[in-house]
N, C-alpha and C positions, 0 to 999 in steps of 0.2 A: 314375271314369275321368279321367285327366289327359292321356292321349295315345292316339291310335288303336292304338298298339302294345300297349296294355293289353287290348284287346278279345279277342284270341285266347286269352289265358290265362283270362279270365273265361268265355268261350264254351266252351272245351274242358273247363274244370273243372266246368261244370254250373250256372253262375249263372242266376238267373231274370230279373234286371232290372239295368240299368246306370244309374248316376248320373254325369253329367258335371259337373265343377266346375273352378274355377281357384283358385289361391292358397290352398291348404289351410292354409298357415301363418296365414292370417287367418280360419280357420274355414270356408273355402269360399265363393268368390264366383262371379258369373256368368261362364261361359266365353264366348269369342268364338263367334259362330254358325258360323264356318268350322270350328272344332274339333268342335262338335256335329255338323255335317254329315258330317265325316270319320268320326266314330264311328258314326253311323247307317248310313253306307255299308259299314261293316265287319261288320255283324251284323244278324240279323233278330230279336234279342232286343228287348224294350221298352226304350227309352232315355228317361231323364228328365234335365232340365238344371236347374241351380240358378238361382233368381232372387234375387240378393242383390248389392247394389252396393258395400257397404262393411262393415267390421267393426262392425256395429251391429244391434240388434234392432228399431230404429224405422225408419219410412219417411216421407218428406215427400211433398207433392203432386207436386213435380217428379220425385221418385224414381218415383212411380207411373206417370207418363207414360213414363219410360224403361223401367221394368220391363214394362209392357204391350207396348211396342215390341219388347223382347227376346223376350218370350214368343211374339209373333207370328212373329218371325224363327225361333225354335226350331221352332214348328209347321210353318213352311214347309220346313224342312230334314228333317223326319221324326220329331220326338220323339213319344213316346206320351203324355208328361205332363211336369209341371214340379214343382219343389220350392221352397217358400218358407215363411216363418213370421215374423210380426212382433208385437211387443208395444207396449203404450202406455208412456208414461213412468212410469206407476204399476205396471208389470210385470204387467199382465193381458193376455190375448190381445187384439190390436187387431182386433176383429171387423169394424170399418168398412173398414180397409185390406184385410184378407183377403177380405172380401165383394167389394170393388171389383175386386181382381185376379181372383178366381174368376169373376165375372160377365163381365169384359172378355175373359177367356180361356176362355169357355164351350166345353165339349167336350174340354178338356184336364184329365184327372184330376190331382190334385196331392197331394203329401206336405207336412204341416206339419213343417218341418225345424229342428233346432238350438235355436231360441229357446224351445221348449216347456219345457225343463228349467229355464229361468231365470225362469219365471212364478212369481209370489209365492204364489198360492193354487192348489195342484194340483187340488183338487176342482172349483173354479170353472173352471179351464182346460179340464178334460175336458168339462164341461158346455158350455162355449163352442164348442169345436172340433167337438163332435158335430153341431152344427147348420149348419156351414159348407158351402156348396154345392160339389160336385165333389171334396171331400176324401175320399180313400180310405185314408190311412195317416198315422200320427203317429210320427216318429222320436223316441224318448225313451229315457232311461236311468234314470228315476226319481229322478235327482239331478243337479245341475249338476256334481258331482264324478265322474259316470260310474256305470256299473253296479256297480262295486266297492262303492259306497255305496248305490245305489238299487235293487239287484236284488230284495231281499226285498220291499220296499214295492211295487215294480212288479209282481212276480209275484202278490202277494196281491190287488192291485187288479184285475189281469186275470182272476184266478180268480173274483172276486166280481162282476165287471161284464162281461157279454158284449160291450157296446159297446167297452169298452177293449180287450178281447181281439181283437176284429175289426179295430180301427184300429191297434193298436200294432205298430210296427216297432222291435224292440229293437236298440239300438246305442249305442255310446259306451263303449269298453273292454270289448266283449263277449268273454267267455272260454268255453271249452268246457263248463265245469261249470255255467254259467248255463243252457245250452240245454235240458236235460231238464226242469227246473222250469218254464221259460217255456212250453215246448211242452205240458206237462201242464196248464198254466193256460189253454190255448187260443190261445196266440200262434203265428202262422204266418209272420211276416215278420221277417227279421233283416238288419242292416246290418253288414258285416264290415270295411269301411274298410281301413286299412293292414295288417291281419292277413293279407291275402292277398298281400302283397309280401314278398320275402325280407328277413329281419331286421326286418320291420315298418317299413321306411323308405319314405317317399313317393318317394325318388329311384330306387327299383327299380320295374320294371314288374310288373304283376299276373302271378303264377305259377299255371299250371294245377294243379299239384300241391297248392298251398296252398288253392285254391278247391275242389278235389275233396275234400280232407280235411274242409272245412266241410260240403260237400254230403252226404258220407257220414254225418257226425255228425248233421246235421239230419234226414236220412231215417231213420236208426236211431232217433232220439228220437221221431219221428212214429210209427214202427211200434210202438215199445214203449208209447207213450201210447195207441195204438189197441188194445192188448192182443195184438198179434201175437207179442210176445216178452215174457218176464218182465222187469220193470224193478226194478233194485236201486240206489236212489240212494246216493251216498256221503256225503251231507250237504250242506246249503245253505251258500252263501257268505255272507259278511257284509261 
């Protein structure tokens, strides 16, 4: 969500949860609390807000103070949770920073966002995030180049590890053909980003028809995976 006018399209189309961000050209930064408040007032859907001050995967001690303050501001205006994710200079999950934020914002569930795909050792990163307090989702594409490159690896990982399947929110260049494979692997959360905006541009507001198309696709994939309808895959992407 970039604007309160995005809410109606998401709501009418059948979205489950909203993420409020600012400056998507920088990968998404923390929005003003006033914007978050306006979005929360427009919907009864769960709303999360980004905690990220600059286009970087690291956070300093002074950053932490500001991030905690923003998190409390977001809590005060009605968010259900927050989204953040930080790495060390060695490109491993910064467990200390993430623990600090999670403890300081206790009671707010959170998504590990963006930085995860930039971690150097994926196996280690999944082990590290699995133990973080309050974490209920990890936005990942399986590759820093997006799902076009990481889909197969991510699907195989989710199919073989129920913890990954439970935590994974697939996103980052998500395409319709990715969905059935991910759902069959146990994935239940998807981040659709600009694909729900006309022409895929962030300058357009969220369109209810675009959201509804994703909603129908996801529901159909879930029904087929549950055996309610025969499933006939057309081939995996690479």
